[in-house]
N, C-alpha and C positions, 0 to 999 in steps of 0.2 A: 768414355771414348778415349782410346789410346792413340796418340799422334805418332805417325810414322815420319821420322826425319829423313830429309833428302840426303844425297851423297855428301854434300858439303856442309849442310846446316846441321852439324852434329854437336856443336859446342853448347853445353849447358852452363850458364853463368854460375860460377862458384867462388867469386872473389870475396875476400873477407873485408868488410868495411873498417875493421880495426887493425891498425898497423902493429901495435903491441899494447898489452895491458899492464897497468901498474897494480890494480886490484880488480876484483870482479866487476866493479862498476865504473872504474876510472881507467882511461887509456887514451892513446893518441889515435884519432880516426882520420881517414883520408879526407873526410868532409872538412874537418878543421884545418888540415894541412893545405887543402885547396885554397881556403880563404887566406891563410898565411902567405902562400906563394903569390896569390893575386895581389895582396897589399905590397909585398916586397917588390915584385916586378913593377907594379904601378908607381911606387916610390922611385925606383931607379930610372924608369922611363920618363917620368915627369921631371926629375932632376936633370936628366939629359936635355930635355926640351928647354928647361929654364937656363941652363948653361949656354945653350945656343940662341937664347933670346927669342924662343918660339913660344913663350908662355908669359903670362902677366906677373907671375910670382918670381922671387929670387930663389936660387938653389937652396939657401939656408932656411927658407920658409916651407919647403916641400914636406918635411917630416910632420910638422904640426898639422898641415892641411890633410895629409893622408890619414892621420890619426883621427881627426874630426870626421872625415868621410867614412872611415871604417866603423866607428861606433854609432854615430848619430844617423848616418845615411844608410849604409849597407845593413848593419845588424838591426838597428831599431826600425828603419823603414822596411827592410825585407821581411822581418818577423811580423811586424804589425800588419803589413800587406798580406802575408799568408793567412794570419788569423782572420782578418776582415774579409778577404776575397775568397778564401777556400774553407777554412776550418768552421767558421760560424755558419755559412750557408750549408755546409755538409752536416754538421752535428748540432747546430743551434747554440744559443747563448748558454744553455745548461752546461755544456762541456767546459766553458770558462768559469762559470759559477762553481761547479763541483771541483774543478782543478785549476785554480788561478795561476799556478806556476807553469801551466802549459804555455802561457804567453812568452816566457823567457827560456823555455827548454829547447834551445836551438840545436843542441847536440843530438836530439832525436830526429833531426831533419825538419824540413818545412820552412823554406824561405821563398818568398815571391820576388822574382826579378823585377816585375813592374813596381812593386812596393819599394824595392831598393833604389830603383831609378828615380821614383818620386821623392824618396828621402834625400837622395843626392842633390836633386834640384833645389830643395829647401835649404840644405846645408850650404851649398855653394852661394845661394842668394844671401844668407846671413853672413857668411864668411867674406863675401865681396863687400858688403856694407861695412863690416868691421875694419877691413884693410883699405877701404876706399879704392878698390880696383874695379875694372869692368867685370860685371857678373857673367856676361856672355863670353868674354875672353878667358875668365877663370874656368868656366864650364867647358870651353873648347878643349883645353888641355886634358881635363878629366875624361871627356868623351873619347879622346883618342886612345887612352890607355885602359879604359873600363872593359873593353872586349876581352882583354887578357884574363881578367878576373872571371868573366863569364865563361871563358873556355875551361879554366880550371874547375869551376863549379859544375859544368856539365860532365867533365871527366869524373868528378866525385860522384855525381848521380849514376854514372855507368858502373863504377866500382861498387856502389851500394846496391846495384840492381834495381833501382827505383826509376820512376818516370820512363818506363820502357815503352817500346813502340807498339804499333798495331799489329795484329795478326797478318801475316803475309804468306804468299806461296810463290815458289819459283825464284826466290832470292838466295843466291849462293852464300851470301854472308849473313843470312838470318841467324838469330840466336834464340835460345830458350831461357827465360827468366823465371826462376822458381817462385818469386813473389807473385807472379801472374797467376799462380794456382788459385789464389783468392778470387780471381775473376770467373773461375769455372763453377759449374753447378755443384751442389753439395755432394751429389752422388759420386762425381769424379774425385772430389777431395777425399771422400771416404775410401774410395778404391786406391787412391795414391797412398794414403796413410797405411792401409793394410799391406800393400805391396812393399812399402819401405820398411815396415816392421818385420816382414818376412826376411828381408835382406839383412837388417841390423836391428835385432830385438832390443838392443840397449836404449834406443830412442824412446821406447815406451816406459822405461823405468821411472822417469819423472812424473808419469801419469798425467800428461797434459789433458786438460778438460775441454778447452775451446779449440775451434779450428785454427785460430791464430797461434795458439801455443803449439799445436801439432805442426803447423807449417814452419814455425821458428825452429822446432826440434829437428825437422827433416833437413832444412837448409843448413843449419849449423853442422850436423853430422855429415852431410853430403860434401862439405868442403874438404873433408879428410878421407872420404870413402868413394873412390871412383865408381864402384859398382852401384852404390846407393844413388850417386848423382845420375848415372845412366838410367836407373829405374825411375827416379823422379822425373827425368826428362821425357819418359814415355807418355806422361800425362800432361805435358805442356805443349802448347802450339808454338810454332816458329813465329818470331816477331822481328820487326825492324829494330836495330840498335839505334833508336832515334836520338839518344843522348849524344852519340858521336856525331850524327848529322848536325844537330843543333850546336855542338861545340865547334865544329868546323865552320859553320855558317855565321852564327852570332858571335863567335869568338875569333878564330884565326883570320877568316876572310874579312870580316868587318874591321878588325885591327889593321890588316894590311892595307885596306883601302884608305882608312882615315890617316894612318901614318904617312902614306904616300902623299896625300893631299896636304897634310901639315908641313912636311919637309920640302915639298916641291913648290908650294905656294906660300911662302913665309909671310907674305903681306895680305893674305886672305882676310876679309873683313870679319870682325867678331860675330859669332853666331852661326857662321857657315858650317863649321865642323859639328856643332851641336845639332843643327838641323839635319845634317847628313846622318848623324848617329841615330836620331829618332826615326828618320825615314827608312834607312837601310835595316835597322834592327826590326822595325815593324814588318818589312817585306820578308826578311829571313825567318822571323818567328812565325808569321802566318803560313809561309811555305813549309817550314819544318813541322808545324803542328799537324800537317796532313798525314805524317808518318808516326805520330805519337799517340798512344792510347790516352783518351781524355781522362783526366784525373779529377774532374769535377763535372757538375751538371752542365749540359750544353746550353748555349744561349742561341736559340733558333737552330740554325745549321752551323754555327760557329762554336769552337771550343772556347773556354774561358780565356785562354792565352791569346787566341785570335781576336776575340771580342775586345779585350783591353788594348791590344796592339793597334786596332783601328783608330783609337783616340790619339795614338802617338803621331799619326799623320797631321793632326791639328797642331800639335806642338812643333812638329817639323816645319809646317807652313809659317808659323809665327816667327821662328828663328830665321828662316830663309828671308822673310820680309824684313826683319831687323837687319840682317846682313846686307840686303839690297839697299836699304836706306843708308847704311853706313858707307857702302861703296859709292852711292850717288853723291853723298856729301863730301867724298874725297878722303874719308878717314881711313879707308883701306882700299888698296888696288891689288887685284889678282895678277901677280906678275910671276912668270915662270923663271926659275933660277936653276 
C-alpha cells in the first residue's frame, strides 16, 4: 500500500541522531546532549531555588546532589526500568543472558521515565537521611526542575525518530517516521526496499540481509537524498508527532505549573510539590499516550505507559496527605507572596 500524503503532511522525518562522529562507532548524539542539558538546567534552577531559600539544601550542595541523581537515579533507575518493564517482557530473559552488556548500553536508547522517577525517589530518600534534611522537602525541589529534563528527553526522542505517534488522518502537522516502516507488513517493506534501490542503487552495495539492516540503509541514505526520502515516504503512513506533544505537556507545561507554585507559595508544606508532580505527570502521560504508538504489549485497554502512570496517583495521594498533615500541624502555611 502506498500512502498519499495530504497537502501539508509532507514532511518525512530525516533528522540525524548523531551530531558529529569521532570514529565510526563513537560520536556525540542528541540523546546524550539532551541528558547533559537536562542536568545542567536542573543544577542552575535548583541553585537558584537554594539561593532564594526555596529549597532545603544550600547552594554549594547542589552539584553533589545533581551528580547523585544523574547517575543513581536517572541512568541506573531509567535503564533498569526499561530492561525490566519493556525489554524482558518483549524479548525474554534470554536477551539479557545472551548479551549482558545490553543492560548498560544506554547509547542505543531505551530509558524508562517511570524507572527514572522511581530511581530518583530512592536516591532522594538516601540523600535526605545522609544530610538529615526533610526527604519531602528535598524531593519538592527536584520535582520542580525534573520536567525540564523530561522535555529535553522527548525532543531527543523526536530527533531520533523513535517513540512516534499513532497513525492519523486530517492532521495538518502530521509527519512520516521512517522507523515506522517496521510496523508495516513484510510485503510493503519489500516494495519500499525495491523502490528505494531503484532511486539509489548504492544502498544495496552493503548487501543487507535482514529487514532491519535494509531499513537502516534506507534511513541513513535518505538523510542526504531528498528524492530517496520522498520515495520512502510513499510507503509510510502519516502519524502524530507525539514526542512533541509529550515534551510540551510532561516537560514545559508541568515545569511552568510547578515553578509557579514553588515561587508564589514559598511556605507551601513539604510534599505538596512532589504530590503535584506525580499527579500532573500521570494526567499528562495518560493523555499523551492516546496519540503515541504503543511500543510494548497493551495491559488491557491501557498502554504500558498509561498502566504505570495509574499507580502514580497513589504516590500523589500519599504526598498530598503528608503535606496536609504538615499544614495542619502548623509546619507550613500556604501564603501568597
